C-alpha positions in Angstrom: -0.1 0.0 0.0 1.5 3.5 -0.9 1.4 5.7 2.0 2.9 9.4 2.3 3.6 11.7 5.2 4.4 15.4 5.2 5.8 17.4 8.0 5.7 21.3 7.9 6.3 24.1 10.5 3.8 26.4 9.0 4.5 29.3 11.6 0.5 29.9 11.9 -1.9 27.8 10.4 -4.8 30.2 10.0 -2.4 32.8 8.4 -0.9 30.4 5.9 -3.8 28.0 5.4 -3.9 28.8 1.8 -0.1 27.4 1.8 -1.1 24.1 3.2 -4.0 23.9 0.9 -1.7 24.0 -1.9 0.7 21.4 -0.3 -2.4 19.0 -0.4 -4.0 20.0 -3.7 -0.4 19.6 -5.2 1.0 16.6 -3.5 -1.9 14.7 -1.6 0.0 13.2 1.2 -2.1 10.7 3.2 -1.2 12.6 6.5 0.1 16.2 7.0 1.7 16.8 10.3 2.0 20.7 11.2 3.9 22.4 13.9 3.8 25.9 15.4 0.3 26.3 14.3 -0.3 29.0 16.7 -3.8 28.2 17.2 -6.3 27.3 20.1 -8.1 24.1 19.4 -11.5 25.5 19.0 -10.5 28.0 16.1 -8.5 25.3 14.1 -10.0 25.4 10.7 -11.4 22.0 10.8 -13.8 22.7 7.8 -11.4 23.5 5.5 -9.3 20.3 5.6 -12.7 18.4 5.6 -13.7 19.8 2.3 -10.2 18.8 1.1 -11.2 15.2 2.1 -8.9 15.2 5.4 -11.7 14.2 8.1 -9.4 12.4 10.6 -7.7 15.4 12.7 -6.2 15.6 16.1 -4.9 18.7 17.4 -3.0 20.1 20.4 -2.9 23.9 20.2 -2.6 26.9 22.3 -3.1 30.8 21.4 -0.4 32.3 19.7 2.6 30.0 20.6 3.5 26.6 19.7 0.9 24.0 18.4 0.9 20.6 16.7 -1.9 19.1 14.3 -1.9 15.9 12.6 -4.4 16.1 9.5 -5.1 12.6 7.8 -7.2 11.0 5.1 -6.8 7.4 6.8 -8.2 6.7 10.0 -6.3 7.8 13.0 -6.6 7.1 16.9 -5.2 9.6 19.4 -2.6 8.1 21.7 -1.2 10.9 23.7 -0.5 14.5 24.0 2.4 14.6 26.0 3.8 17.2 28.2 7.3 17.8 28.4 9.5 19.2 31.3 6.2 19.9 33.2 5.8 22.6 31.2 2.0 23.1 29.6 3.3 23.6 25.8 1.5 22.2 23.1 4.8 20.5 21.7 3.6 16.9 20.9 0.9 14.6 19.5 1.0 11.3 18.9 -1.7 9.1 16.9 -2.0 5.6 15.7 -2.7 5.3 11.9 -4.5 2.6 9.8 -2.2 2.3 6.6 -3.2 -0.9 5.0 -1.9 -3.9 6.5 0.4 -1.7 9.1 -0.7 0.0 12.1 1.6 2.8 12.5 2.6 4.9 15.8 3.2 8.4 14.6 4.6 11.2 16.7 4.4 14.8 15.6 7.0 17.3 17.5 7.8 20.8 17.9 10.9 21.2 19.8 11.8 24.3 21.8 14.0 26.7 19.5 16.2 27.5 22.6 16.8 31.2 22.5 19.9 33.0 21.3 22.6 32.4 23.8 23.9 28.6 23.9 24.5 28.4 27.7 21.9 26.7 30.0 23.1 28.6 33.1 22.0 32.1 31.7 19.5 31.1 29.3 16.4 29.5 30.4 15.1 28.6 27.0 18.3 26.8 26.1 18.1 24.8 29.3 14.5 24.1 28.3 15.5 22.7 24.9 18.2 20.4 26.3 15.8 19.4 29.1 13.4 18.6 26.6 15.3 16.5 24.2 16.6 14.4 27.3 13.0 13.6 28.0 12.7 12.5 24.4 14.7 9.6 25.5 11.5 8.0 26.5 9.9 8.0 23.0 10.9 4.6 21.5 10.5 3.4 18.3 7.9 0.3 18.2 8.0 -2.5 15.6 6.8 -5.7 14.7 5.4 -7.5 11.8 2.3 -5.4 11.5 3.5 -2.2 13.0 6.3 0.7 13.0 6.8 4.0 14.4 7.4 7.2 12.1 8.6 10.7 14.2 8.6 13.9 12.3 8.4 17.4 13.0 10.5 20.5 13.7 13.1 19.1 16.0 15.1 22.5 15.8 18.4 20.9 15.7 20.8 20.3 12.9 22.8 17.3 14.0 25.2 16.9 11.0 28.3 19.0 9.7 26.3 19.4 6.3 23.0 20.2 7.8 24.1 23.9 8.0 25.5 26.1 5.6 28.7 26.5 7.5 29.5 24.0 10.3 32.6 26.1 11.3 30.6 29.5 11.8 27.7 28.0 13.5 29.2 25.6 16.2 28.5 28.4 18.7 25.0 28.9 17.2 22.0 27.5 18.7 20.4 24.5 16.7 24.0 23.3 15.9 26.2 23.6 19.2 27.9 20.1 20.2 26.1 20.0 23.5 22.8 19.7 21.2 24.1 17.7 18.2 25.6 15.2 20.6 22.6 14.6 22.9 20.5 14.8 19.9 22.0 12.0 18.1 22.5 10.0 21.2 18.6 10.3 21.7 17.9 8.9 18.3 20.2 6.1 18.2 19.1 4.9 21.6 15.4 5.2 20.7 16.1 3.0 17.4 15.1 5.9 15.4 16.7 5.7 11.6 17.1 9.1 10.2 15.4 8.4 6.9 16.3 12.0 5.3 20.0 10.9 5.3 19.5 7.5 3.6 19.4 8.5 0.1 21.4 11.9 0.9 25.2 10.9 1.9 26.2 13.1 4.9 28.6 15.0 2.9 26.0 16.7 0.9 24.3 19.9 2.2 20.4 19.3 2.9 18.4 22.0 4.5 14.6 22.6 5.1 14.8 26.3 6.8 16.0 29.7 5.6 15.9 32.6 7.8 13.6 35.4 7.3 16.5 37.6 8.1 18.0 37.0 4.5 17.6 39.6 1.8 17.6 36.9 -0.7 17.1 33.4 1.0 17.8 31.6 -2.3 20.8 33.6 -3.1 22.8 33.4 0.0 21.3 29.7 0.7 22.1 29.9 4.4 20.1 27.2 5.4 19.8 24.5 8.2 18.1 21.2 8.3 15.8 21.7 11.5 12.9 19.4 10.4 13.3 15.7 10.4 11.6 12.6 9.5 12.5 9.2 11.4 11.1 5.9 11.5 11.6 2.2 13.2 14.0 -0.2 11.2 11.1 -2.3 10.1 9.8 0.5 7.8 13.2 1.4 5.9 12.8 -1.1 3.1 9.3 0.4 2.4 10.8 4.1 2.0 10.5 5.0 -1.8 11.7 8.4 -1.6 12.2 11.9 0.7 11.3 15.2 -1.1 11.9 18.5 0.4 9.8 21.1 -1.3 12.4 23.9 -1.3 10.4 26.0 -3.8 7.7 26.4 -1.2 10.2 28.9 0.7 9.5 31.2 -2.2 5.7 31.1 -2.1 3.6 33.9 -1.3 3.7 34.9 2.7 5.8 31.8 3.3 7.0 29.9 6.4 10.6 30.1 6.8 10.6 26.2 7.0 9.6 24.1 3.9 7.5 20.7 3.6 9.4 17.4 3.7 7.3 14.6 2.2 8.2 10.9 3.0 6.7 8.1 0.7 6.4 4.6 1.7 5.2 1.3 0.3 4.1 -0.7 3.1 
C-alpha cells in the first residue's frame, strides 16, 4: 500500500492556510503533520480540511504559540498529547494510523528553539531545550510484523556537519552547538530511530529545510539548516520510496521559513 506523510512548520496555520491547501492539492499526502500552528483548538480550521477530504484530525494547540496538528485522509486514533519538562506547552501529539496492513504509531513534535545564547546557565530557553531532548529519550521506536513507528517534526536541531551552511561558523549558534547535536543523535540512536532523510543523501552533501527570514535573498545566499526531520523504526526502512524537500515552498507568497518534507512508503 502506498503511504505518504508530510511534515511542515507552518508558522501559523490560519495565516498560511492557503499554503497548506496548496501542498495538499499539489502533492496529496495521506497525512500532514503541522507544527507551530499558533492556534487554540476551538479556532482550528477543521472545515477547510474536511472539504479537501482530510476528515481525521487531531490537534494540540494553544493561543499564539507552539501547537501541533495531525491531519489525515486515513483513520487515526489519538494516543497521547504528552507534556514535557512539566511545562504546559503544546509541542507533541501521537496518533495511530491505519495504513493498510500496518498500524503506525506517528509522533508529531515541535522541539523548543532554545533562544539565542547557547548557555543553559544564563539562558532558561536553552536549558529547556536540552531538558526537552533529554525527555525525548522516553520516546522509543516500536516495531513488529504489522506495525512500526514514525517520528516527524520541527526538531530545531541540525545534527550533522552538512545540515548547516557553515559548520565552523555555526558551532556556537543555537541549533548546531555540540551539546545539542551530540545529545540529539544519542537520543535518536538510543530510541532505535533511523534518520530517513540521510538514507539517500550522503552526510557529505548539504541538506536544508529552513532559511531565515532575515536574509535579503534567501535563495541566493542559501544559508539554510536542516531543522525538520523524518525518522522511522528500522522495519519501515525497506518500504521507503523517497523523501522530497519542497524547497520552492520557501518562495511561495507569505511563506513559512520552513518548507514541507514529504516521505513516501510502500507498506
